[in-house]
N, C-alpha and C positions, 0 to 999 in steps of 0.2 A: 504494500500500500504506500503510495507516494503522495507528497504534499504539492499543491499548486503554488508556484512562486511567480511573482510579477505583479503588474498593476491591475490587470484584468482577471477577475475570478469567474470561472465558468461553472454552470450547473447543467446536467443533462447527459445524454449518451451519444457518442459518435462511434459508429461501427461497433467494436467490442470494448470500447473504453467509456467508463462512466465517471462524470465529474459531479461531485456533490459536496454539500456543506454539512459539517458535523460540529460537535462541541469542541473538537480539536482543530477546527479551521476548515479550509477548503482542501478536499482530498481527491485522489484519483484511484480507481481500481478497474481491473479488467473483468468483464463479464465472464462468469463461469458457471459451473454446476451442471446438473443433469437437465435436459430439456423436458418441458411438460409433456411433449409427445412421447418421449421414451418412458417416463413414469407411468403414463396412461396405458402403455401397451407391452412393455418389456416384462416377461415373467419374473425377472430378478427383482422387480419392484412390487410384487404382489402384496407383500406385507405392508408396504407403504400405502398402496391403494386401499387396503382394508382399514388402516389407521385413519386415512383421510375421510372415509365414509363415516366412521364413528365420531371423528372430530366434528364433522358437519352436523350429525344428529344432535350432539351435545350442544353445539352452538345454536342450532335452531330451537332446541328445547329451552335454552336459557332465554332467548329472545321472546318466545311465547309466554314464559313465566313473567318476564319483566313487563310485557305489554298488558298482561292480565292485572298486574298490581300497580300499573302506572299511576292511578289516582293517589296512592300513598307514597310511591317512590319519588314523586315530584318533590316531596319535603323530607325524604329520609334516604339518602344514598351517598356513596363516595365515588371518587374518580376511578377506582379499580374494581367497581362492582362487576362489570362485564367479564373481566378475566377471572375474578374470584368465583363467580357463578358458573363460568365455563368449567373451571377445575372441579367444582362440586358436581356438575352434571356428568363429567367424565367418570367420576367415581360411581355414579348411578348406572351409567352405561356398562362399565366394566363389571358391575355386580350381576349383569344378565348371565345366568348360568344355563340358559337353554338355547340361545341362538348361536350360530356359527360366528367365528371371528370375522369381523367386517360387517356383520348383520346385527350386532348387539345394539340395543336401543333402550330408551328410558322406560318404556311401558313394561318391558320384560325384565328391566333392572329393578333396583330397590329405591324407589322414590322416597321412602321413609328416611333414607340417609340425609335428606335435605332438612330434616327437623333440627332446629337450632341454628340454621343458617342466618347470619346477620347481614342485613342489607347496608348497614352503615358502620364501618369499623371504628369511626370516631365516636359513636354513641351506641354501644351494645346494650340490648334490652336487659340482659341478666346482670349487667353492671350499673343499670340505671333505675330499673323498677324492681324493688325488693318485696313488694306486696305479693303474697301468694295468689296464684290464679289456677284455674283448671280449663283445659281445652279438650273438648270431646267431639267425636264424629260418630254418628249413627248412620251407617251406610244403608241400612234397611229402610229407615224413615226418611233419610236425606237431611236430618237435622244436624247442624254444626253449631256449637255453642262455646262461648268464652265467658267465664264468670270470674269476677274479681271481688272478693269480700271487702267490706268497708275497711279503710286503713287511714292512718294519719300521714298526710303527704310529706310533711317536713321530716318525718322519721323514716319513711319508706321510699323516698325518691331521691336519688343522687343527681340533683339538678345543677346545671351550669350556674356560675355565680350571678350572672345578670338576669336569670329567669325568675319571674314572679308568679307565673301561672303555667298550667299544663292541661292537656286533655289526653284521654286514652283513645286510641284508634285501633280498628281491626278490620279484617276482611275475611270472607269465607265463600266457598263455592267450588265448582268443578272447573277443570282445565282440560281441554281436548288437545293433546299435543300433536295429533294427526292432522286436524284441520286448522289448528291455531285459534279456535274459538274458545270462549269461556263463559261461565255463569257466575263470575266473581262479583259480589256486592260488598260495600263498605259500611261501616258504622263508626260513630264517634260520640264521646260524651261532650257535655258542655265544657267550656274553658273554665277552670277552677283555680283558686289561689293555692300556692304552695305554702300552707300554713298548718296550724295545729288542730284545726277542726277536722273531725273525721269525714271522710268522703262518703258519697252515696255508693251503694252496692252497684257494681257494673255487671250487667247481664246483656250480652250482645249475641243475637241469634241470626242464623242464616239457614236457608233451605236450598239444597241442591236437587231436590226431587227424589222420590222413593226409588231405591234400587238403581241409582245412577251407576253407569258402567265406567265412568271416567275417574281419574285421580281427583281426590278431594283435598283441599288445602284450608288451613286456618292460619292467619297471620295476626300478630299483635304488636302494637307499638305505642310510643308516647311522644307527644310533640310539646315543645316549650315555647313560651311567649313572655314578652316583657310589657308590662303595663306602663303606658306613658299618657298622662293627662286623661285617664279614664278609658283609653283604648288599648287593646292588646295587639302587639305586633309580633310576628314570627321571629324568633330569636336567631339572628345571624343566618337568615335564609335556610333554616332547618339543619345547620351543620351538626348539631348535637342531638337531633331527633333520632330515636331508636325504632327499629322495625325488624321483626324476626319471624321466621316460620316456626310456629309452635306445635303444629299437628299436621300429619299427612296420612292419608289413606290411599295407598296405591291400588292397582287393579289386579 
């Protein structure tokens, strides 16, 4: 790898030489590697093609999940979410013990491995909300429920210093990873002060329909606000909001 010297700095490709800018300055490298055509047809790259297919399924499944939960992810995410979720989905795919290599997928894998997945590394649910909660899924009736008993916010919430208020948010329903459609709905409590008065009992219910054949998900989170002149403003654009997958029922 060589550095470009001189007054004019180039970027782009000429024949087999690529000019590009990196943190180390303007560099030059020769194009190389195996061609896409060879990877797609050469028997020596059969394992590579199998891996690519499974990578694609994991990436697609991650996108479907993010789309389904977008109303909550707008306010609770981090910049590495896509790659972290891809890694988690690959674990699900690799847990498929029935399909041939290259054909493994999330539906035949173990979607329950996603339980505990945090969508925001800067604000993890289990390190933010210490109040006990229960998450239950009844696949026969299609009922999904999250319950949080009454708690004292100042004792059971590890809130950012600037936060004065909070609300509990959740989502539940089915996700069809084959078509990309979903039946996810959301729920939230009123915005409440982080004080010494006991909270109301939280009971948030969802219905996926009786005997639903798709994977069912329950997600729980907490959002923070700062009160200024009687109005509540989202704290730092949700940088510390927590959101986690708390229950999954695969197929």
